[in-house]
Structures are given as structure tokens and as C-alpha cells.
C-alpha positions in Angstrom: 10.2 -25.4 -13.7 8.6 -22.1 -13.2 5.5 -21.3 -11.6 2.3 -19.4 -12.3 3.8 -16.4 -10.1 6.8 -16.2 -12.3 5.4 -15.0 -15.8 4.6 -13.3 -17.4 7.1 -10.5 -16.3 5.5 -7.2 -17.1 8.2 -4.2 -16.9 6.3 -2.5 -19.5 3.1 -0.6 -19.5 0.1 -1.9 -21.9 -2.3 -4.8 -20.7 -0.9 -8.4 -20.3 -1.9 -10.5 -22.5 -5.0 -12.6 -20.8 -5.1 -16.3 -20.6 -7.8 -18.7 -20.0 -6.8 -19.3 -16.8 -7.3 -15.9 -15.6 -10.7 -15.8 -16.7 -11.8 -18.8 -14.5 -9.8 -17.6 -11.8 -11.4 -14.2 -12.1 -15.2 -15.3 -12.0 -14.6 -17.2 -9.2 -13.1 -14.7 -7.4 -16.4 -12.5 -8.7 -18.7 -15.0 -8.3 -17.5 -16.0 -5.0 -17.2 -12.0 -3.6 -21.3 -11.7 -5.2 -22.0 -14.8 -2.9 -20.5 -13.4 0.4 -21.5 -10.4 -0.3 -25.0 -11.1 -0.9 -25.6 -14.0 1.7 -28.3 -13.8 4.3 -28.2 -10.3 3.1 -31.6 -9.9 4.2 -31.2 -10.8 7.9 -29.6 -7.0 9.0 -33.5 -5.6 8.1 -32.8 -1.8 8.1 -29.1 -1.7 8.1 -28.6 1.7 9.3 -32.4 2.9 9.7 -31.1 6.6 9.4 -30.6 5.8 5.7 -32.8 3.4 5.0 -35.3 5.6 6.0 -34.4 8.3 3.0 -34.1 5.7 0.7 -38.0 4.9 1.2 -39.0 8.9 1.3 -37.0 9.2 -1.9 -38.5 5.8 -4.0 -41.6 7.8 -2.8 -40.9 11.8 -4.3 -37.9 12.3 -7.0 -37.9 16.1 -4.8 -37.1 14.0 -1.6 -34.6 11.8 -4.1 -32.8 14.8 -5.7 -32.6 16.7 -1.7 -31.2 13.2 0.3 -34.8 14.4 2.2 -35.3 11.7 5.4 -39.1 11.7 4.9 -41.3 11.9 1.7 -43.0 15.3 3.0 -39.1 17.2 2.8 -38.8 18.7 5.6 -35.1 17.7 6.3 -32.2 15.7 4.6 -30.0 13.2 5.7 -26.9 14.7 6.5 -24.2 13.8 3.2 -25.2 14.5 -0.5 -27.7 11.9 -1.5 -25.1 10.1 -4.6 -25.2 6.7 -2.7 -28.6 6.8 -1.4 -30.2 7.4 -5.9 -28.6 4.1 -6.2 -30.6 2.0 -3.6 -33.6 4.3 -4.0 -33.8 3.4 -7.7 -33.7 -0.4 -6.8 -36.3 0.3 -4.2 -38.4 2.3 -6.9 -38.1 -1.1 -9.4 -38.9 -3.7 -6.9 -40.1 -2.4 -4.0 -39.1 -1.4 -0.4 -37.1 -4.2 1.1 -34.3 -5.1 2.8 -33.3 -6.7 0.1 -34.0 -4.2 -2.8 -32.1 -1.5 -1.2 -29.0 -3.6 0.5 -27.9 -5.4 -2.7 -27.2 -2.6 -4.9 -24.7 -2.5 -2.1 -23.2 -5.6 -2.5 -22.9 -5.5 -5.9 -20.8 -2.3 -5.2 -18.6 -4.7 -3.9 -18.5 -6.9 -6.5 -17.6 -3.7 -8.8 -14.9 -2.9 -6.1 -13.3 -5.9 -6.7 -13.6 -6.5 -9.7 -12.5 -2.5 -10.5 -9.1 -2.6 -8.2 -8.5 -6.1 -10.1 -8.7 -4.2 -13.7 -6.2 -1.7 -12.0 -3.7 -3.3 -11.0 -3.3 -6.0 -13.5 -2.9 -3.6 -16.1 0.4 -3.2 -14.9 1.3 -6.1 -12.7 -0.3 -9.1 -14.2 -3.0 -11.5 -13.6 -1.5 -13.1 -10.0 -0.9 -9.6 -8.6 -4.8 -8.2 -10.0 -6.6 -11.8 -8.6 -4.6 -11.3 -5.5 -5.0 -7.4 -4.8 -9.1 -8.2 -5.2 -9.2 -11.7 -2.8 -7.0 -9.2 -0.1 -9.7 -6.6 -0.9 -12.9 -9.2 -0.4 -11.6 -10.6 2.6 -11.1 -7.2 4.0 -13.5 -7.2 7.2 -15.1 -3.9 7.2 -15.5 -4.2 3.4 -17.2 -7.4 3.7 -19.3 -5.4 6.5 -19.7 -2.0 4.4 -20.7 -3.6 0.8 -23.6 -5.5 2.7 -24.4 -2.0 4.6 -26.2 0.9 3.5 -23.9 3.4 4.4 -22.4 5.9 2.0 -18.6 4.3 2.0 -19.7 1.7 -0.3 -20.3 3.8 -3.0 -17.3 6.1 -2.0 -15.2 2.8 -2.3 -15.7 2.1 -5.9 -15.6 5.7 -7.1 -12.2 5.9 -5.2 -10.1 3.5 -7.1 -12.0 4.3 -10.5 -10.1 7.9 -9.7 -7.0 6.0 -9.4 -7.6 3.7 -12.1 -8.3 6.8 -14.4 -5.4 8.7 -13.3 -3.0 5.5 -13.9 -4.0 5.3 -17.8 -3.4 9.0 -18.0 0.0 8.6 -16.4 0.2 5.7 -19.4 -0.5 7.9 -22.2 -0.5 11.3 -21.4 -4.3 12.1 -22.5 -6.3 14.6 -20.8 -9.1 13.1 -21.2 -8.1 11.0 -18.3 -8.0 13.3 -16.0 -10.6 15.1 -16.5 -12.5 11.5 -16.0 -10.6 11.3 -13.1 -11.9 14.3 -11.5 -15.3 13.3 -12.3 -15.5 10.6 -10.7 -13.8 12.5 -7.1 -16.8 14.5 -7.6 -19.1 12.2 -8.0 -17.5 11.0 -4.9 -17.7 14.1 -2.8 -21.8 14.3 -3.9 -21.4 10.9 -1.9 -19.7 12.1 1.7 -18.4 15.2 0.8 -14.7 15.7 2.1 -13.5 12.3 3.1 -12.7 11.9 -0.4 -10.7 14.5 -1.0 -8.4 12.6 1.3 -7.2 10.9 -2.0 -6.7 14.1 -4.4 -3.2 14.6 -3.0 -2.2 11.5 -4.0 -3.4 11.5 -7.7 -2.5 15.1 -8.0 1.4 14.3 -6.8 1.6 11.2 -8.8 0.4 12.4 -12.1 2.7 15.6 -11.5 5.9 13.2 -11.0 4.9 10.5 -13.6 2.4 12.1 -16.4 4.3 11.6 -19.8 3.5 15.7 -20.8 6.1 18.3 -19.5 5.5 19.9 -16.7 3.1 22.9 -17.6 0.9 20.5 -19.2 0.7 17.7 -16.6 0.0 21.2 -14.3 -2.8 22.2 -16.5 -4.3 18.6 -16.7 -4.5 18.8 -13.3 -6.2 22.2 -13.2 -8.6 20.6 -16.1 -9.0 17.5 -13.4 -9.9 20.2 -10.6 -12.1 21.7 -13.1 -14.4 18.4 -13.6 -14.5 17.8 -10.0 -15.6 21.5 -9.1 -18.6 21.2 -12.5 -19.1 17.2 -11.2 -20.1 18.4 -7.8 -20.9 22.1 -8.2 -24.5 21.3 -10.7 -25.9 20.0 -7.5 -24.4 22.1 -5.0 -25.4 25.4 -6.8 -28.9 24.1 -7.4 -29.8 23.1 -4.1 -27.6 26.4 -2.6 -29.6 28.9 -4.9 -33.3 26.7 -4.5 -35.2 28.7 -2.4 -35.2 27.8 1.1 -38.7 27.9 1.9 -39.6 25.1 -0.7 -36.8 22.6 0.0 -35.7 20.3 3.0 -33.9 22.1 5.6 -29.9 21.1 5.3 -29.7 18.2 7.6 -26.7 18.5 9.8 -26.4 22.6 9.5 -27.4 24.8 12.3 -28.0 27.7 9.5 -30.0 25.1 6.7 -27.3 25.5 4.4 -25.0 23.0 2.2 -22.1 24.8 2.9 -21.9 25.4 6.0 -22.7 21.4 6.2 -19.9 20.7 4.0 -17.3 23.1 5.5 -18.6 22.2 9.2 -20.1 19.0 10.5 -18.8 16.9 7.6 -15.5 19.6 6.9 -13.1 20.6 9.2 -15.0 19.9 12.6 -14.3 16.4 11.7 -10.7 17.2 12.1 -10.8 19.5 15.0 -13.8 18.1 16.7 -15.8 21.1 16.6 -18.6 19.6 15.3 -21.5 22.4 15.4 -24.6 20.3 16.5 -23.0 17.4 17.2 -20.6 16.9 19.8 -18.1 18.5 21.7 -14.6 17.2 22.1 -14.1 14.6 23.7 -17.5 14.9 24.8 -20.9 15.9 23.3 -24.6 16.2 23.4 -24.9 12.3 22.1 -22.5 11.4 24.9 -25.1 13.0 27.2 -28.0 11.7 25.7 -26.8 7.8 26.1 -26.0 8.5 29.5 -23.1 7.7 31.8 -23.0 4.4 31.0 -22.4 4.0 27.7 -20.5 6.9 27.5 -18.0 5.0 29.4 -18.2 2.0 26.9 -17.7 4.2 24.1 -14.7 5.9 25.7 -13.5 2.1 26.1 -11.0 2.9 28.6 -8.9 4.3 26.0 -6.1 6.5 27.4 -6.9 9.9 26.2 -9.7 8.3 24.6 -12.8 10.8 24.4 -15.8 9.8 22.7 -14.3 8.9 19.5 -11.6 7.4 20.5 -7.6 8.5 21.5 -6.3 9.9 18.4 -2.4 8.7 17.4 -0.1 7.1 15.3 -1.3 3.6 16.2 -4.9 4.4 16.3 -5.7 2.0 13.5 -4.4 -0.8 15.4 -6.4 -0.4 18.5 -9.3 -2.7 19.8 -12.3 -0.1 18.0 -9.9 -0.2 14.4 -7.5 -3.0 14.7 -9.4 -6.0 13.7 -11.7 -3.9 11.0 -8.6 -3.1 8.5 -4.9 -3.4 10.2 -4.0 -7.2 9.4 -2.0 -6.3 6.3 -0.6 -2.7 6.9 2.8 -3.4 8.2 2.8 -5.2 5.3 1.4 -2.7 2.8 4.3 -0.4 4.8 7.2 -3.1 3.3 6.5 -3.9 0.4 5.5 0.1 -0.1 9.3 0.6 0.4 10.7 -2.1 -1.0 8.5 -1.9 -4.0 10.0 1.8 -4.9 13.3 0.3 -3.7 12.8 -2.0 -6.7 11.3 0.4 -9.1 13.8 3.4 -8.5 15.8 2.9 -12.0 12.8 3.3 -13.6 11.7 6.0 -16.2 10.3 9.3 -14.3 6.8 8.0 -16.4 7.1 4.4 -15.1 3.7 3.1 -14.4 4.5 0.6 -12.1 6.4 3.1 -10.0 3.3 5.8 -10.1 1.7 3.1 -8.9 3.3 2.2 -5.4 3.1 5.7 -5.4 -0.4 6.6 -5.7 -1.9 3.5 -3.6 1.0 4.1 -0.8 0.3 8.0 -0.4 -3.5 6.8 -0.3 -2.9 4.8 2.3 -0.8 7.0 4.2 -2.8 10.5 3.5 -6.0 8.8 5.2 -4.4 6.6 7.4 -2.6 9.6 9.3 -5.8 11.7 8.9 -7.9 9.1 10.9 -5.7 8.9 13.4 -4.9 12.1 14.0 -8.7 13.5 13.1 -10.2 14.6 16.6 -13.5 14.8 15.6 -16.4 12.0 15.1 -15.1 9.4 14.4 -16.0 5.6 13.2 -14.1 1.9 12.5 -16.5 1.9 9.8 -14.1 4.7 8.3 -11.3 2.6 8.1 -12.9 1.0 4.8 -11.2 3.4 2.5 -8.0 2.1 3.6 -9.0 -0.9 2.4 -8.3 -0.8 -1.8 -4.9 0.8 -1.1 -3.9 -2.2 1.7 -4.8 -4.6 -1.3 -3.3 -3.1 -4.1 0.0 -2.3 -2.2 0.1 -6.2 -0.8 -0.9 -7.3 -4.3 1.8 -5.2 -6.2 4.1 -5.5 -3.3 4.1 -8.9 -3.1 4.1 -9.6 -7.0 7.0 -7.1 -7.4 9.8 -9.1 -5.4 8.6 -13.0 -5.8 9.4 -11.9 -9.1 12.8 -10.6 -8.2 13.6 -12.9 -5.1 16.6 -14.7 -6.9 18.5 -11.9 -4.3 19.1 -12.9 -1.2 17.8 -9.0 0.4 14.6 -9.6 -1.2 13.5 -13.1 0.1 14.5 -11.5 3.1 12.2 -8.5 2.9 9.2 -10.7 1.5 10.4 -13.8 5.0 10.3 -9.9 7.3 6.9 -8.5 5.7 5.1 -12.6 6.5 6.6 -12.4 10.2 4.8 -8.6 10.4 1.7 -10.0 9.3 2.1 -13.5 11.7 2.5 -11.3 14.9 0.2 -8.2 13.6 -2.7 -11.3 12.9 -1.3 -13.0 16.5 -2.4 -9.7 18.5 -5.5 -9.0 16.5 -6.7 -12.3 17.4 -5.4 -12.1 21.1 -8.3 -9.6 21.9 -11.0 -12.1 20.6 -10.2 -15.2 23.3 -12.7 -17.7 22.4 -13.3 -16.6 18.4 -12.1 -19.7 17.0 -8.5 -19.7 18.8 -6.7 -22.6 16.8 -6.3 -20.0 13.6 -3.7 -17.5 15.8 -1.7 -20.5 16.7 -2.5 -22.3 13.0 -1.3 -18.6 11.7 1.7 -18.9 13.3 3.0 -22.1 12.5 2.0 -21.9 9.3 3.8 -18.0 8.9 7.1 -19.5 10.6 7.4 -22.0 8.3 6.5 -20.0 5.0 8.8 -17.6 5.9 12.2 -19.6 6.8 10.8 -21.4 3.9 11.2 -17.8 2.1 14.8 -17.2 3.0 15.9 -20.2 1.1 16.3 -20.5 -2.2 15.1 -24.1 -3.2 11.5 -24.0 -1.7 11.1 -20.7 -4.0 12.2 -22.5 -7.1 9.2 -25.3 -9.1 6.7 -26.5 -7.9 7.5 -26.6 -3.7 7.2 -22.6 -4.5 3.2 -23.6 -5.0 3.5 -24.6 -1.6 5.4 -22.0 -0.3 3.0 -19.0 -1.8 0.1 -21.0 -0.9 1.2 -21.4 3.0 2.3 -17.2 2.5 -1.0 -16.4 1.4 -2.5 -18.8 4.4 -0.5 -16.4 7.1 -2.2 -13.6 5.8 -5.3 -13.6 5.0 -6.6 -16.6 7.9 -7.1 -14.3 10.5 -8.8 -11.4 8.7 -11.2 -14.3 6.4 -12.4 -15.6 10.2 -13.6 -12.0 10.5 -15.4 -11.7 7.6 -16.7 -14.5 7.7 -18.1 -13.7 11.2 -19.4 -10.4 9.8 -21.3 -12.5 7.2 -22.5 -14.0 9.4 -24.0 -11.6 12.0 -26.8 -9.6 11.4 -25.5 -5.7 12.3 -28.2 -2.6 12.7 -27.5 0.9 13.5 -25.4 3.4 12.8 -22.3 2.6 14.6 -21.3 -0.9 13.5 -17.9 -2.8 13.4 -16.8 -5.9 11.3 -16.0 -9.4 13.0 -16.4 -10.8 16.8 -16.8 -8.4 20.0 -12.9 -7.3 20.6 -12.5 -6.0 24.7 -12.3 -2.1 24.1 -14.4 -2.2 20.9 -16.6 0.5 20.5 -19.2 -1.2 17.7 -21.1 -4.1 17.1 -23.5 -5.9 15.8 -26.4 -3.9 17.0 -25.0 -0.8 16.3 -24.5 1.2 19.9 -21.7 0.8 21.9 -20.6 -2.4 22.9 -18.5 -2.5 26.4 -16.0 -5.3 26.6 -17.7 -8.7 26.9 -18.2 -12.2 25.9 -17.4 -13.2 22.1 -18.0 -16.3 19.6 -21.9 -16.6 19.6 -23.2 -16.0 22.6 -21.6 -12.8 22.8 -23.4 -9.9 24.6 -23.3 -6.4 24.4 -25.2 -2.9 24.7 -25.9 -2.9 21.6 -26.6 -6.4 20.3 -30.3 -5.4 19.4 -32.3 -7.1 16.8 -32.6 -5.9 13.2 -35.8 -3.0 12.9 -38.5 -5.4 11.8 -39.4 -5.1 8.1 -42.6 -3.5 6.7 -45.4 -5.0 7.8 -43.6 -7.0 11.1 -43.9 -6.0 14.6 -40.9 -5.3 16.3 -40.4 -4.9 19.5 -43.3 -4.1 21.5 -42.6 -0.2 23.1 -39.1 0.3 21.2 -39.3 3.9 20.1 -35.8 3.9 19.2 -32.9 6.3 20.1 -29.7 8.4 19.3 -27.7 5.2 17.1 -30.9 3.0 17.0 -34.1 3.0 14.4 -37.7 2.3 16.3 -39.0 -0.7 16.1 -42.9 -0.6 16.5 -45.5 -3.1 17.1 -48.3 -3.6 14.8 -51.2 -2.4 17.1 -49.4 1.2 16.5 -48.1 0.7 13.2 -52.0 0.2 12.9 -52.4 3.7 15.1 -50.5 5.9 13.0 -52.5 4.4 9.5 -55.6 5.4 10.0 -56.3 8.2 8.0 -52.8 8.5 7.1 -53.3 10.5 3.7 -55.2 12.8 5.3 -51.6 14.6 6.9 -48.4 15.6 5.5 -47.3 13.5 8.2 -48.6 10.5 10.3 -46.4 11.4 13.3 -43.3 13.9 14.3 -40.5 12.4 16.5 -38.0 13.7 18.0 -34.2 12.7 16.1 -34.2 11.0 12.3 -33.7 7.4 14.6 -36.4 7.6 16.1 -38.7 8.5 13.1 -37.3 6.2 11.2 -38.7 2.9 12.3 -42.2 4.6 12.3 -41.7 6.1 8.9 -40.3 2.1 7.5 -43.4 0.4 8.9 -46.3 2.4 7.3 -44.2 4.3 4.6 -45.5 7.2 5.2 -43.9 10.5 6.5 -43.1 11.1 9.9 -41.1 14.3 10.7 -37.8 13.7 12.2 -37.8 17.0 14.3 -33.6 18.1 14.6 -32.6 15.4 12.6 -30.3 13.1 13.5 -28.8 14.2 16.7 -32.2 15.7 17.6 -29.9 19.6 17.4 -30.6 20.6 14.2 -32.6 23.9 14.4 -35.6 22.2 12.2 -38.4 22.8 12.3 -38.3 26.1 14.9 -41.3 25.5 17.7 -43.3 28.3 15.7 -43.1 26.4 12.7 -43.9 23.2 14.3 -47.4 24.9 15.8 -48.3 25.9 12.1 -47.9 22.8 11.1 -50.2 21.5 14.0 -52.8 24.3 13.4 -52.8 23.7 10.0 -53.7 20.1 10.6 -50.4 18.9 8.6 -49.4 16.7 11.7 -50.9 13.6 13.2 -49.3 12.6 16.3 -46.2 13.6 18.2 -44.3 10.1 19.5 -42.4 11.0 22.9 -39.3 9.0 23.9 -37.1 9.6 21.4 -33.5 10.4 22.1 -32.3 12.7 20.0 -29.2 15.4 20.9 -32.2 18.3 21.7 -33.7 15.8 24.5 -33.0 18.1 27.7 -30.2 19.7 26.3 -32.0 23.2 24.9 -32.9 23.7 21.5 -35.6 23.3 19.3 -36.0 19.9 19.6 -36.8 20.5 23.6 -39.0 23.3 23.2 -41.7 21.1 20.5 -41.1 18.6 23.3 -42.2 21.1 26.1 -45.1 22.7 24.7 -46.8 19.3 23.4 -46.5 17.8 26.8 -48.3 21.6 28.1 -51.0 21.0 25.6 -51.5 17.8 24.7 -52.7 14.4 26.4 -50.5 11.6 26.3 -51.6 7.6 25.4 -49.6 5.0 25.9 -49.5 1.9 23.3 -47.8 -1.0 23.7 -45.2 1.5 26.0 -44.9 4.6 23.6 -46.3 7.8 24.5 -48.6 9.1 21.7 -49.8 12.9 21.8 -52.7 12.9 19.2 -52.3 16.5 17.6 -55.6 16.7 16.1 -57.9 16.6 19.4 
């Protein structure tokens, strides 16, 4: 008797016949993902206030929509292109400003990513592989966070998966249109998070040059066609912004010279690799660290050897405390199965789509993983969501490919080794959270060892008992990440630096988005970042909470009421240092608040002279003191503006926040 995983045996290109059980299984996977990713979604409030404020602005102003402005009066943009904001802004325009209207599109992007990954894998490896890829991806802890959050990474991941899907279709039939579509998806990825999407370009190009059906010259020409499509799809927006008169558009946030090209190549480009992000952070230490203070800086360092503000670099970076629980659970398994899969398919023709699949997913994992491991600039644990599709796909196609050849002893040995490597990884990662469901790691070890031994023996891989063996191996591999994912879904997350799962000793992000030193874990876990989520519109937040570099302000009802008095008479009801400080006030009043200096408070926008002119023209009502941006105490225009306001206007304290009425 054979098991479901034994058939069909997919050896050639082309979609296998869909059976009824496949539809039910896929429906359960997608519905389960949708429920998980939308469960208690509103508890995170505005999530990342930096992007939430831009969503509010874009829902009020089409100009802010196009440029990705932080405020509807278009003083400055966020430090990313706006495509990810467009999805959320259209939802808010349709349903009104709320946490749900903003975050549900992100959850749907997650469901779409699971569906597209399933379809991409299933087409050439069968339904079991597709379902397994979708399940592994959906249960990846950092995916469970990012698809419930408002960062650009959700749309970026979907577009990266789409680019692989299109390229593999080109490998299947050699048509140029698929490579052009690949380029379009990459171009849209560029408009989502700029150069990060380029990490998938070498895997795409190299795989097609190796496996594409046409002659090499044609394949090369098709790759150039894809490059052209990428340039056009991304370049139209970039060219428009670059040629638009600077006097009639917002300042490009994150740049020092008001240039989208500078932002692309500097702060969001090479600066991320070499650590020289002008206007942000000096290698290892920086403006942000100075602003946050010694305790927070030490917490971000996490005590890691050679670690600066963004942690240590090196080949083991993805397994360290800050990143391990986010993504590392199945990386060893993915690497083992990648090698084994390439060995199995080594005899196949050059155009074999299964080998091409191993190549593109494997190169994606290696190129992106190594880049993340050694980049010296800004690096956050949530970036690792870009590894999740590759890990999930390799685990799925590798395990199913090997299972179908389990008659060979060496294949069963590889499967057993894969399970044991996964068990060892889970033991280490779960051991970093001693009080977090401690029984799970023991269950993983017990079940994993038994399933590994069973895989070595022919009998347990045959007939009905094979189902038990497979289920045991699945439990061993997915119990750890599933526990982390469930914890992530049950925990509100707010702020600019967040991470999935429970508090980890040495971890650097948390539910509150601030820095978390080593602390307790579980329901009562503590840490510097466990701040409550920002209040929704009209609700009172923490009294006097002026916000900071990484967290949005939470103004009280009295303060909001004061800002709303005669709000229509002003272009900006207030100005504050740094985007996060301004964001909470803007989200509470739904009126423009000028974020002086952008995210870090270090962008030279506006200049002191421009700010003085705005005040003279009566365009700004209040200056809100207490925001913590990079410009505070470190010179620059933000510091100059603060000093000028303090010297020329009188402060009034409302709920612990100092306000300067600039119209007096």
C-alpha cells in the first residue's frame, strides 16, 4: 500500500492533475493562514507609527499618496518608496482610518504569499510539496509578525515570490513574456524597499541562464529584456520624483541632499552594507545610540562579541539570539536538502525545472543569508522575513524529492540527518526561552529522535505506518516555530524595531518595538520595549507621552483637543522633532504634523530659515518639545530649530508635554 506522499511522482515539467483532497487541503491552509494573520489584529494599534502616519497622510492627499509623504501637507517623505503604502492607503480611503483598515491588507498579502508559494512549488513537485511549502512559510515566526504589521516587508516578500514564479514559468517554456514579467515584479519590489529586492536578482538571472530552454544568446537577450522591464517599472516613478521641482514636492526623507537617487544608493543602498548611512548611524555606534542613552545602547548591543548597535556580523549571525527565533529553525534542513536535491537532479537535462527550482531557491537563501550575515549597516531581525520563502520552498521540495526515493539507504540517512539537525537547532533556540512552554523542546527531541530512527529503517517508511513517521518528522520540525508564531500572534507589537516570539536573552527587539535587554519571558515578560500600543484616533494615550526615536507619541485627550482648536487655519497643527514623535499627534488629530528632520531627526528639512518663514506665515500652530530624534543634542537643523523656538516662545505644559504656541 502506498501513502499520499508517494504519488504522483513528478519528474517532468507541467502542472499535475488536481485532486479533490488537494482543494480541501489548500482551502484549509489559506483559511487557517487568514484566521491566524487577522486574529486580534487591532491589538497592535498603529503598529509602526512611522508608516501609519504616512498611510493617514496618503489617505487624505493624493500628492502625499504619490510621494509617500509623512504628512498630508507634504513636508517630507518616509525613507522608502511608497508602493507598500499605496496598498494600505487605498484600504483606508475605502474604509476609513483604523488599525484594521491599515493592517488587514498586510494580512491578505500574507495569504497571497502562501498561495503563490504553494502554486510555485506544486507546479513542479506536486501538491504535497506545495502544501508543505505554504505551511512552513505561514508558521515562520517572522512571517507571522510581518504580515500582521505595516512595514514594507510584507509586499516585498510577495513580489519576490512572484518573480521566482514568473522566472520558473520562463524555464518551463522559454517565452520572453515570462522574463519580462519577472523584471516587472522586481521593479515593483524596488518601489517597495529599494535595493533589498536586488538580492534576488542574481539567483533569478543565473538560474535562467543555466536552465532556460532557448540558446544561450537568446537567454542572455531575455535577461536583458527582464532588466529593461525592471528599469521601466521602477524608473518611471523614480524619474518623476527626481525631475519634479524640489520646491513643489516634499523633501526626500533619509537623504541629505533631497535626492531619491542619493537615498537609493546611500542610506538605503551601499550604506546598509558598509555601515556608512549618512544622517543615520555611525558604524557600531551612532546618532540613534547617542539619543537613546547608554542603557538602551548597551541593550541593543546585546553583549554580543564585536557587536555594535546592529549586532555582530559573521556566518552565524542568523542563528544568534536576535535572529535565531525569527528564521533559523529550518535553515540547516534547507541547506542539507538543497545539496541532496541537486545531487538527485544532477543527471537531469539542462532545462530541468526541478533542478532550476533547487537552484533559484538555494541561491536566494545563500545570497540573501550571506548578505544579511555580513552587512555592517542598519540591520533589524525582521529583515529575515526575506529568507522565509526560500527556506520553506527548499524544505518542501527537498523533503518530498528525497521521500520519493527513500528506497535508497543514503536517501533515508539524509532524511534522518535533516530531522536531527532540525531537532538540534530547535533545542538551542527553545533553550534561550527557558520559561516559554518548556515541554516543547523535550517533545521535539523525543519525537524527532524517534522519527529519525524510523526513517533509517525501511519498514516505517512503507504503508500506513509511513504516515506516522511523516507526521512525527513534521512535528519535530514545526513545533518550535509554530509555538513562536502563536506567541507572536497573541502579542501586540508596536514601534520601529520589533521581533517575533517571546523575549530572548540577548535579543534586541520586542513587542514594544524598543530595545529589550535580557529579561524574563512568558506572559509577564519585561523589557525596555514592552510599551502599550498607540491609541487609535480619538482615544487617550499615555499622558504626556511625547514619543521617541523608535516609538510613536501617545497624546492625551486634552492635548489632542488643544491641537484640534482652529486646526483648519494652519497648514500644520504642530511640528515635532522626528517622525515618530510627530506620528502619534497626527494619527490622533488626523491633521498634518510636521516631522522635523524625518525619521532620525537628522535630515536637513526644514532649514531654520524655512521654519522661521513658516512661522511668520502663520502655517504652524504649535511646536511640541520632547521628541527624541537624531538631531537632538547632536547639532543640525533640528537642534537649531529647537533652540530658536525655546529662545523666542514660551512653553506651556499639557499632560507633561511642553507646547510652544508659535502664533503668539
